[in-house]
C-alpha positions as protocol buffer text, in pm:
chain_id: "A"
residue {
  index: 1
  type: UNK
  ca { x: -1896 y: 5179 z: 20492 }
}
residue {
  index: 2
  type: UNK
  ca { x: -1686 y: 5416 z: 20321 }
}
residue {
  index: 3
  type: UNK
  ca { x: -1433 y: 5155 z: 20238 }
}
residue {
  index: 4
  type: UNK
  ca { x: -1705 y: 4901 z: 20093 }
}
residue {
  index: 5
  type: UNK
  ca { x: -1831 y: 5217 z: 19889 }
}
residue {
  index: 6
  type: UNK
  ca { x: -1469 y: 5298 z: 19738 }
}
residue {
  index: 7
  type: UNK
  ca { x: -1444 y: 4953 z: 19651 }
}
residue {
  index: 8
  type: UNK
  ca { x: -1785 y: 4944 z: 19476 }
}
residue {
  index: 9
  type: UNK
  ca { x: -1671 y: 5244 z: 19277 }
}
residue {
  index: 10
  type: UNK
  ca { x: -1349 y: 5106 z: 19209 }
}
residue {
  index: 11
  type: UNK
  ca { x: -1494 y: 4774 z: 19072 }
}
residue {
  index: 12
  type: UNK
  ca { x: -1727 y: 4945 z: 18840 }
}
residue {
  index: 13
  type: UNK
  ca { x: -2124 y: 4920 z: 18876 }
}
residue {
  index: 14
  type: UNK
  ca { x: -2181 y: 4551 z: 18858 }
}
residue {
  index: 15
  type: UNK
  ca { x: -2248 y: 4493 z: 19235 }
}
residue {
  index: 16
  type: UNK
  ca { x: -2483 y: 4806 z: 19236 }
}
residue {
  index: 17
  type: UNK
  ca { x: -2856 y: 4772 z: 19272 }
}
residue {
  index: 18
  type: UNK
  ca { x: -2954 y: 4978 z: 18972 }
}
residue {
  index: 19
  type: UNK
  ca { x: -3215 y: 5247 z: 18905 }
}
residue {
  index: 20
  type: UNK
  ca { x: -3278 y: 5302 z: 18549 }
}
residue {
  index: 21
  type: UNK
  ca { x: -3170 y: 5582 z: 18311 }
}
residue {
  index: 22
  type: UNK
  ca { x: -3446 y: 5684 z: 18103 }
}
residue {
  index: 23
  type: UNK
  ca { x: -3242 y: 5903 z: 17862 }
}
residue {
  index: 24
  type: UNK
  ca { x: -3006 y: 5629 z: 17679 }
}
residue {
  index: 25
  type: UNK
  ca { x: -2962 y: 5237 z: 17704 }
}
residue {
  index: 26
  type: UNK
  ca { x: -2575 y: 5267 z: 17663 }
}
residue {
  index: 27
  type: UNK
  ca { x: -2399 y: 5567 z: 17771 }
}
residue {
  index: 28
  type: UNK
  ca { x: -2060 y: 5681 z: 17574 }
}
residue {
  index: 29
  type: UNK
  ca { x: -1818 y: 5941 z: 17588 }
}
residue {
  index: 30
  type: UNK
  ca { x: -1806 y: 6147 z: 17280 }
}
residue {
  index: 31
  type: UNK
  ca { x: -2018 y: 5899 z: 17079 }
}
residue {
  index: 32
  type: UNK
  ca { x: -1744 y: 5612 z: 17073 }
}
residue {
  index: 33
  type: UNK
  ca { x: -1881 y: 5264 z: 17066 }
}
residue {
  index: 34
  type: UNK
  ca { x: -1783 y: 5026 z: 17313 }
}
residue {
  index: 35
  type: UNK
  ca { x: -1535 y: 4797 z: 17131 }
}
residue {
  index: 36
  type: UNK
  ca { x: -1410 y: 5052 z: 16906 }
}
residue {
  index: 37
  type: UNK
  ca { x: -1035 y: 5010 z: 16794 }
}
residue {
  index: 38
  type: UNK
  ca { x: -750 y: 5244 z: 16913 }
}
residue {
  index: 39
  type: UNK
  ca { x: -724 y: 5366 z: 16535 }
}
residue {
  index: 40
  type: UNK
  ca { x: -1096 y: 5452 z: 16528 }
}
residue {
  index: 41
  type: UNK
  ca { x: -1127 y: 5597 z: 16866 }
}
residue {
  index: 42
  type: UNK
  ca { x: -833 y: 5811 z: 16814 }
}
residue {
  index: 43
  type: UNK
  ca { x: -956 y: 5936 z: 16455 }
}
residue {
  index: 44
  type: UNK
  ca { x: -1259 y: 6028 z: 16626 }
}
residue {
  index: 45
  type: UNK
  ca { x: -1151 y: 6241 z: 16937 }
}
residue {
  index: 46
  type: UNK
  ca { x: -861 y: 6387 z: 16702 }
}
residue {
  index: 47
  type: UNK
  ca { x: -1172 y: 6503 z: 16453 }
}
residue {
  index: 48
  type: UNK
  ca { x: -1357 y: 6627 z: 16755 }
}
residue {
  index: 49
  type: UNK
  ca { x: -1056 y: 6850 z: 16825 }
}
residue {
  index: 50
  type: UNK
  ca { x: -884 y: 6666 z: 17113 }
}
residue {
  index: 51
  type: UNK
  ca { x: -521 y: 6660 z: 17112 }
}
residue {
  index: 52
  type: UNK
  ca { x: -366 y: 6319 z: 17135 }
}
residue {
  index: 53
  type: UNK
  ca { x: -92 y: 6277 z: 17383 }
}
residue {
  index: 54
  type: UNK
  ca { x: 63 y: 5956 z: 17388 }
}
residue {
  index: 55
  type: UNK
  ca { x: -16 y: 5572 z: 17394 }
}
residue {
  index: 56
  type: UNK
  ca { x: 104 y: 5415 z: 17727 }
}
residue {
  index: 57
  type: UNK
  ca { x: 273 y: 5078 z: 17808 }
}
residue {
  index: 58
  type: UNK
  ca { x: -100 y: 4892 z: 17848 }
}
residue {
  index: 59
  type: UNK
  ca { x: -175 y: 5051 z: 17506 }
}
residue {
  index: 60
  type: UNK
  ca { x: -431 y: 5295 z: 17628 }
}
residue {
  index: 61
  type: UNK
  ca { x: -464 y: 5634 z: 17475 }
}
residue {
  index: 62
  type: UNK
  ca { x: -450 y: 5970 z: 17654 }
}
residue {
  index: 63
  type: UNK
  ca { x: -582 y: 6289 z: 17524 }
}
residue {
  index: 64
  type: UNK
  ca { x: -601 y: 6654 z: 17654 }
}
residue {
  index: 65
  type: UNK
  ca { x: -893 y: 6915 z: 17587 }
}
residue {
  index: 66
  type: UNK
  ca { x: -1081 y: 7188 z: 17808 }
}
residue {
  index: 67
  type: UNK
  ca { x: -1394 y: 7111 z: 17969 }
}
residue {
  index: 68
  type: UNK
  ca { x: -1591 y: 7350 z: 18163 }
}
residue {
  index: 69
  type: UNK
  ca { x: -1272 y: 7591 z: 18129 }
}
residue {
  index: 70
  type: UNK
  ca { x: -1056 y: 7325 z: 18288 }
}
residue {
  index: 71
  type: UNK
  ca { x: -760 y: 7138 z: 18136 }
}
residue {
  index: 72
  type: UNK
  ca { x: -884 y: 6797 z: 18105 }
}
residue {
  index: 73
  type: UNK
  ca { x: -725 y: 6452 z: 18045 }
}
residue {
  index: 74
  type: UNK
  ca { x: -919 y: 6158 z: 17887 }
}
residue {
  index: 75
  type: UNK
  ca { x: -783 y: 5833 z: 17892 }
}
residue {
  index: 76
  type: UNK
  ca { x: -934 y: 5553 z: 17667 }
}
residue {
  index: 77
  type: UNK
  ca { x: -874 y: 5221 z: 17821 }
}
residue {
  index: 78
  type: UNK
  ca { x: -866 y: 4902 z: 17579 }
}
residue {
  index: 79
  type: UNK
  ca { x: -859 y: 4534 z: 17630 }
}
residue {
  index: 80
  type: UNK
  ca { x: -584 y: 4312 z: 17474 }
}
residue {
  index: 81
  type: UNK
  ca { x: -781 y: 4269 z: 17178 }
}
residue {
  index: 82
  type: UNK
  ca { x: -768 y: 4653 z: 17115 }
}
residue {
  index: 83
  type: UNK
  ca { x: -1123 y: 4715 z: 17209 }
}
residue {
  index: 84
  type: UNK
  ca { x: -1242 y: 5019 z: 17391 }
}
residue {
  index: 85
  type: UNK
  ca { x: -1365 y: 4927 z: 17767 }
}
residue {
  index: 86
  type: UNK
  ca { x: -1335 y: 5231 z: 17967 }
}
residue {
  index: 87
  type: UNK
  ca { x: -1317 y: 5599 z: 17928 }
}
residue {
  index: 88
  type: UNK
  ca { x: -1146 y: 5798 z: 18215 }
}
residue {
  index: 89
  type: UNK
  ca { x: -1190 y: 6199 z: 18234 }
}
residue {
  index: 90
  type: UNK
  ca { x: -996 y: 6376 z: 18470 }
}
residue {
  index: 91
  type: UNK
  ca { x: -1068 y: 6782 z: 18491 }
}
residue {
  index: 92
  type: UNK
  ca { x: -775 y: 6950 z: 18645 }
}
residue {
  index: 93
  type: UNK
  ca { x: -936 y: 7180 z: 18884 }
}
residue {
  index: 94
  type: UNK
  ca { x: -771 y: 7447 z: 19089 }
}
residue {
  index: 95
  type: UNK
  ca { x: -838 y: 7279 z: 19475 }
}
residue {
  index: 96
  type: UNK
  ca { x: -1057 y: 7552 z: 19559 }
}
residue {
  index: 97
  type: UNK
  ca { x: -1302 y: 7504 z: 19255 }
}
residue {
  index: 98
  type: UNK
  ca { x: -1318 y: 7112 z: 19240 }
}
residue {
  index: 99
  type: UNK
  ca { x: -1650 y: 7091 z: 19425 }
}
residue {
  index: 100
  type: UNK
  ca { x: -1807 y: 7359 z: 19210 }
}
residue {
  index: 101
  type: UNK
  ca { x: -1695 y: 7188 z: 18912 }
}
residue {
  index: 102
  type: UNK
  ca { x: -1807 y: 6860 z: 19016 }
}
residue {
  index: 103
  type: UNK
  ca { x: -2159 y: 7022 z: 19083 }
}
residue {
  index: 104
  type: UNK
  ca { x: -2136 y: 7149 z: 18734 }
}
residue {
  index: 105
  type: UNK
  ca { x: -2043 y: 6811 z: 18579 }
}
residue {
  index: 106
  type: UNK
  ca { x: -2316 y: 6640 z: 18772 }
}
residue {
  index: 107
  type: UNK
  ca { x: -2565 y: 6879 z: 18632 }
}
residue {
  index: 108
  type: UNK
  ca { x: -2390 y: 6840 z: 18271 }
}
residue {
  index: 109
  type: UNK
  ca { x: -2453 y: 6463 z: 18295 }
}
residue {
  index: 110
  type: UNK
  ca { x: -2790 y: 6460 z: 18480 }
}
residue {
  index: 111
  type: UNK
  ca { x: -2904 y: 6664 z: 18160 }
}
residue {
  index: 112
  type: UNK
  ca { x: -2810 y: 6410 z: 17948 }
}
residue {
  index: 113
  type: UNK
  ca { x: -2855 y: 6102 z: 18155 }
}
residue {
  index: 114
  type: UNK
  ca { x: -3148 y: 6202 z: 18383 }
}
residue {
  index: 115
  type: UNK
  ca { x: -3159 y: 6165 z: 18748 }
}
residue {
  index: 116
  type: UNK
  ca { x: -2836 y: 5976 z: 18882 }
}
residue {
  index: 117
  type: UNK
  ca { x: -2895 y: 5638 z: 19040 }
}
residue {
  index: 118
  type: UNK
  ca { x: -2697 y: 5735 z: 19332 }
}
residue {
  index: 119
  type: UNK
  ca { x: -2542 y: 6029 z: 19518 }
}
residue {
  index: 120
  type: UNK
  ca { x: -2270 y: 5994 z: 19802 }
}
residue {
  index: 121
  type: UNK
  ca { x: -2169 y: 6284 z: 20030 }
}
residue {
  index: 122
  type: UNK
  ca { x: -1990 y: 6114 z: 20307 }
}
residue {
  index: 123
  type: UNK
  ca { x: -1768 y: 6295 z: 20571 }
}
residue {
  index: 124
  type: UNK
  ca { x: -1570 y: 6078 z: 20842 }
}
residue {
  index: 125
  type: UNK
  ca { x: -1440 y: 6221 z: 21169 }
}
residue {
  index: 126
  type: UNK
  ca { x: -1334 y: 6450 z: 21257 }
}
residue {
  index: 127
  type: UNK
  ca { x: -1465 y: 6602 z: 20942 }
}
residue {
  index: 128
  type: UNK
  ca { x: -1814 y: 6681 z: 20860 }
}
residue {
  index: 129
  type: UNK
  ca { x: -2035 y: 6870 z: 20586 }
}
residue {
  index: 130
  type: UNK
  ca { x: -2043 y: 7252 z: 20638 }
}
residue {
  index: 131
  type: UNK
  ca { x: -1729 y: 7263 z: 20851 }
}
residue {
  index: 132
  type: UNK
  ca { x: -1524 y: 7447 z: 20614 }
}
residue {
  index: 133
  type: UNK
  ca { x: -1287 y: 7170 z: 20568 }
}
residue {
  index: 134
  type: UNK
  ca { x: -1442 y: 6986 z: 20306 }
}
residue {
  index: 135
  type: UNK
  ca { x: -1138 y: 6981 z: 20058 }
}
residue {
  index: 136
  type: UNK
  ca { x: -906 y: 6909 z: 20330 }
}
residue {
  index: 137
  type: UNK
  ca { x: -1143 y: 6607 z: 20433 }
}
residue {
  index: 138
  type: UNK
  ca { x: -1110 y: 6501 z: 20044 }
}
residue {
  index: 139
  type: UNK
  ca { x: -746 y: 6529 z: 20039 }
}
residue {
  index: 140
  type: UNK
  ca { x: -727 y: 6325 z: 20359 }
}
residue {
  index: 141
  type: UNK
  ca { x: -938 y: 6057 z: 20197 }
}
residue {
  index: 142
  type: UNK
  ca { x: -1193 y: 6124 z: 20481 }
}
residue {
  index: 143
  type: UNK
  ca { x: -1493 y: 6219 z: 20236 }
}
residue {
  index: 144
  type: UNK
  ca { x: -1630 y: 6088 z: 19905 }
}
residue {
  index: 145
  type: UNK
  ca { x: -1817 y: 6321 z: 19684 }
}
residue {
  index: 146
  type: UNK
  ca { x: -1970 y: 6052 z: 19399 }
}
residue {
  index: 147
  type: UNK
  ca { x: -2267 y: 6051 z: 19157 }
}
residue {
  index: 148
  type: UNK
  ca { x: -2339 y: 5741 z: 18972 }
}
residue {
  index: 149
  type: UNK
  ca { x: -2581 y: 5680 z: 18664 }
}
residue {
  index: 150
  type: UNK
  ca { x: -2670 y: 5308 z: 18562 }
}
residue {
  index: 151
  type: UNK
  ca { x: -2855 y: 5293 z: 18237 }
}
residue {
  index: 152
  type: UNK
  ca { x: -3197 y: 5087 z: 18143 }
}
residue {
  index: 153
  type: UNK
  ca { x: -3164 y: 4742 z: 18090 }
}
residue {
  index: 154
  type: UNK
  ca { x: -2752 y: 4721 z: 18118 }
}
residue {
  index: 155
  type: UNK
  ca { x: -2657 y: 4619 z: 18469 }
}
residue {
  index: 156
  type: UNK
  ca { x: -2266 y: 4668 z: 18464 }
}
residue {
  index: 157
  type: UNK
  ca { x: -2279 y: 4957 z: 18250 }
}
residue {
  index: 158
  type: UNK
  ca { x: -2252 y: 5296 z: 18443 }
}
residue {
  index: 159
  type: UNK
  ca { x: -2108 y: 5624 z: 18461 }
}
residue {
  index: 160
  type: UNK
  ca { x: -1955 y: 5792 z: 18790 }
}
residue {
  index: 161
  type: UNK
  ca { x: -1871 y: 6142 z: 18873 }
}
residue {
  index: 162
  type: UNK
  ca { x: -1629 y: 6207 z: 19169 }
}
residue {
  index: 163
  type: UNK
  ca { x: -1406 y: 6466 z: 19344 }
}
residue {
  index: 164
  type: UNK
  ca { x: -1060 y: 6302 z: 19370 }
}
residue {
  index: 165
  type: UNK
  ca { x: -832 y: 6295 z: 19664 }
}
residue {
  index: 166
  type: UNK
  ca { x: -627 y: 6528 z: 19439 }
}
residue {
  index: 167
  type: UNK
  ca { x: -933 y: 6765 z: 19435 }
}
residue {
  index: 168
  type: UNK
  ca { x: -969 y: 6702 z: 19066 }
}
residue {
  index: 169
  type: UNK
  ca { x: -1303 y: 6564 z: 18906 }
}
residue {
  index: 170
  type: UNK
  ca { x: -1309 y: 6242 z: 18744 }
}
residue {
  index: 171
  type: UNK
  ca { x: -1550 y: 6083 z: 18525 }
}
residue {
  index: 172
  type: UNK
  ca { x: -1571 y: 5702 z: 18444 }
}
residue {
  index: 173
  type: UNK
  ca { x: -1759 y: 5535 z: 18158 }
}
residue {
  index: 174
  type: UNK
  ca { x: -1779 y: 5161 z: 18225 }
}
residue {
  index: 175
  type: UNK
  ca { x: -1934 y: 4894 z: 17995 }
}
residue {
  index: 176
  type: UNK
  ca { x: -1977 y: 4580 z: 18162 }
}
residue {
  index: 177
  type: UNK
  ca { x: -1680 y: 4429 z: 17970 }
}
residue {
  index: 178
  type: UNK
  ca { x: -1486 y: 4685 z: 18208 }
}
residue {
  index: 179
  type: UNK
  ca { x: -1481 y: 4425 z: 18504 }
}
residue {
  index: 180
  type: UNK
  ca { x: -1320 y: 4170 z: 18313 }
}
residue {
  index: 181
  type: UNK
  ca { x: -1036 y: 4399 z: 18205 }
}
residue {
  index: 182
  type: UNK
  ca { x: -1010 y: 4567 z: 18521 }
}
residue {
  index: 183
  type: UNK
  ca { x: -968 y: 4202 z: 18669 }
}
residue {
  index: 184
  type: UNK
  ca { x: -682 y: 4108 z: 18414 }
}
residue {
  index: 185
  type: UNK
  ca { x: -505 y: 4447 z: 18504 }
}
residue {
  index: 186
  type: UNK
  ca { x: -531 y: 4358 z: 18865 }
}
residue {
  index: 187
  type: UNK
  ca { x: -359 y: 4026 z: 18849 }
}
residue {
  index: 188
  type: UNK
  ca { x: -89 y: 4154 z: 18605 }
}
residue {
  index: 189
  type: UNK
  ca { x: -7 y: 4419 z: 18855 }
}
residue {
  index: 190
  type: UNK
  ca { x: 52 y: 4165 z: 19141 }
}
residue {
  index: 191
  type: UNK
  ca { x: 240 y: 3909 z: 18931 }
}
residue {
  index: 192
  type: UNK
  ca { x: 559 y: 3970 z: 19056 }
}
residue {
  index: 193
  type: UNK
  ca { x: 475 y: 3907 z: 19426 }
}
């Protein structure tokens, strides 16, 4: 079951049965419109005080900021036409703070987007919730803490917040166009095999 959940989170939200978000039809990060160009997205974030870090080999953009008193990386991902198709935010939390910051971020997103569509708190043997080894379980890939929001009338759009295996907090904003770009990147990553 955990493996299928991880696959669903990795592929996006198209396969999930949505419960609708009443607050907003198309969630965005920092008011960036889906399909924005690199230049307009970069200008918008810099104007809001984000620090531009780099453009990588996929022509995605990385920024740095602080969220909930945590050093935070923001990745803007673009398709080959230069259109914004995903935002991934990583709050670099100290290990002991990851679950607490995750709960704070879930509260922030819930205040904006309403009740989540799905909450996942799953531990695999030999770990279990409340055993004092939750962080160890997450690092070992034996636990999943994730919350998902799917907006009204937009199957395939969504936001997820999770604790990563590195005990950071990751927040993904994915429109329906991300799935196609994810597939393209997956094909390209295996082309040499």
